[in-house]
N, C-alpha and C positions, 0 to 999 in steps of 0.2 A: 800517303794520307794526303785528302782534298785538301783543297784554302777552307772549305765551310769547316772540315773537321778541326785540321790547324787553329782556327780562328775560336771553334767554342771548346778545344785545350787548352789555347789561352786564356779564354775568359774565365777559366775552371781556374786556372794556377792563379791569377791573380784573385778572384773570391778567396779561394784558398789564403793565399798571401795575406789579404787584406784582413783576413777576420785572427791571422795568427798575428799579424802585426795589431790590431786594435785589443786583442788580450794579453798582450805585452806591456803596451804603453796607455794605456786609457785604467782612469781610473777605477773605483769604485761606488762613486758616482749615481754610474746607471749600467745598467745593461744594454751593450749594444750586440746588433748581430747582424751579420751579413748575409742578406737573401739572395742576391746574384750579382751580376757585371753584366751591363749592356752594350755594346759596341754603337760609337756615333763619329759620324764623318767619316765613315771607311776604315774606323777603327784607328784612328790619330786619337779617337778622345773613347774613355770608358768611361760609363757614371756606373758609381758601384751603390747597390741600393740595399742600406741600412733599415734594422726597426730598431728602435729605441726607448728604453721600460725603465723610469717609466715617463709618459710622454711630458712630464712639466720639465724633464730634463733635456727633452730634444732640442734644442736652440743652445744649450750650454755644449750638449755634446757633436752638434754638427759645427761649431764655434771652434772644437777642441780638432775635432777631424777635418777641415779646411787652415785648420794652421799646422797641423802635421804632414800635410799633402808633399812636401820637400821629399821629408824626413821617410814618408811610405815610399816616394820614388826612390829614396835611394837604397831602403829596404830591397825594393823589386831588383834591382841592379845588381846588387848581391846576393840575393835567394833565387832568382831564375835564370835563364838563358833568353827571355824573350828579347826581340831587337827588330826595329827603334822600340822603345816601350811608348806606351800612348801617354796623355795626358790624362790623370784622374782625378774625376772630379766625385764628392761623398754625397748621397740625395737621401732624403728621410721617407721610409715608404713604411708607414706604421699600418696600412689597410689589412693584411692577412691578420695580423693580432687582433683588429676590431671586427675582422667578419666570423670569427670561431669563439663558438660561445663556450665559456669557462669549462675547461674539461676536457673539451672534442680539440684536435690538433687542427689547423688552417690546413685546407684541401689546397693540393698544388697544381 
């Protein structure tokens, strides 16, 4: 497996685990969906892009995710074999939901 494939697999694992963690830890005030994970600084940091509905709850949901970063890092330590663990940051990305007309799926 090449380093590019390993990196892609690692990002996929991080995105999947972020979705699992958010589903378990977040309340019902908003729907937080993990869109994708992207590396920054040669993989030392990972940005996890999320969409939040309703959009009025985005600020509170992002504040919640920021407070939970250390808990999510602990989750990654226990649920994955990724080492070293990257620093994780959550970023709002509601563009996909805004681009799709009601009743249609956003384009990939």
